[in-house]
Each structure stands twice: as structure tokens, then as C-alpha cells.
C-alpha positions in Angstrom: 37.9 -107.6 30.6 34.2 -108.2 29.8 32.5 -106.6 26.9 28.7 -105.8 27.0 27.2 -105.1 23.6 23.6 -103.7 23.5 22.0 -102.6 20.3 18.8 -101.2 18.8 18.8 -102.0 15.1 15.7 -101.3 13.0 16.2 -103.9 10.2 15.4 -107.5 11.0 18.0 -108.6 8.6 20.7 -106.4 10.1 19.7 -107.3 13.6 20.1 -111.0 12.8 23.4 -110.4 11.1 24.6 -108.5 14.2 23.5 -111.3 16.6 25.2 -113.9 14.5 28.4 -111.8 14.3 28.5 -111.5 18.1 27.9 -115.2 18.7 30.6 -116.0 16.1 33.0 -113.9 18.2 32.2 -115.9 21.3 29.8 -113.5 23.0 26.7 -114.9 24.8 23.2 -113.5 24.5 21.9 -112.3 27.8 18.8 -110.6 26.4 17.3 -110.3 23.0 19.6 -107.4 21.9 22.3 -107.7 24.6 25.5 -109.9 24.5 28.4 -110.3 26.9 31.7 -112.1 26.8 35.4 -111.8 27.5 37.1 -109.5 25.0 40.6 -107.9 24.9 41.4 -104.8 22.9 41.8 -106.7 19.5 38.4 -108.4 19.8 36.8 -105.1 20.9 38.2 -103.4 17.8 37.1 -106.3 15.6 33.5 -106.2 16.9 33.5 -102.4 16.5 34.5 -102.8 12.8 31.8 -105.5 12.2 29.1 -103.3 14.0 30.0 -100.3 11.8 29.6 -102.4 8.7 26.2 -103.7 9.7 24.4 -100.8 11.3 22.9 -97.6 9.7 24.3 -94.9 12.0 21.4 -92.7 11.1 18.7 -95.1 12.5 20.5 -97.7 14.6 22.6 -97.6 17.8 25.2 -100.0 19.3 26.6 -99.6 22.8 29.9 -101.4 23.5 30.7 -101.2 27.2 33.9 -102.6 28.7 33.5 -103.8 32.3 36.2 -105.4 34.5 35.6 -109.0 35.5 35.5 -107.9 39.1 32.7 -105.4 38.4 30.9 -108.0 36.2 31.0 -110.6 38.9 29.2 -108.1 41.2 26.3 -108.0 38.7 22.9 -108.8 40.1 20.5 -110.7 37.9 16.8 -110.5 38.7 14.5 -112.9 36.9 15.4 -115.3 34.2 16.2 -114.5 30.5 13.9 -116.6 28.4 13.7 -117.2 24.7 10.0 -116.6 24.3 9.7 -118.6 21.1 11.4 -121.8 22.4 10.8 -121.4 26.2 14.5 -121.9 26.9 16.8 -120.0 29.2 19.7 -118.2 27.6 22.9 -120.2 27.4 25.4 -118.0 29.3 29.1 -118.7 29.0 31.4 -116.2 30.8 
């Protein structure tokens, strides 16, 4: 099962903490505030716990979407994700 995590976090510090936590769990950045990776139920719960500890539920939002690998493989990508500061494409591993 694939896990898509998309977030809107107001604090720069918390946003950085969230992105580091997701990368530490093996997810890959696909856009500035969007990550994807393979995740079973245990990892899904672990990421949920981490997200709840990072975000302020009054001002921030995190979407965690489970998608089958079959559905994910049917995803169409238009354009190229680019790290604007470094001019590099995102390193996708899935």
C-alpha cells in the first residue's frame, strides 16, 4: 500500500520537523509539502502519531491518504518537480 502525505503547516520550524520525520520514515518528497512511500498499517500509525505531535490542529492540517500500488502506478505526472533553491529534480523512490 502506498501512503500519500500532504500537509499545510504554518510554522517553518514545525514544517521542517514534519518533512524530516517523513523522510526518516522512508517517504520521498514529491512536492514541497507532499510525500509518498510504501507504508503498511504499523508505519501509517507511526506517522500519524508523529504528525499529531508536530502539528497544531487549530492552525495546521495533514492529509494521510492510502492508495493501492495498482492505483498509484496509474498516476499521471505532468511537469517536473523541482527544488527551486537548488534547481534539482526530486529524488523519487517508490
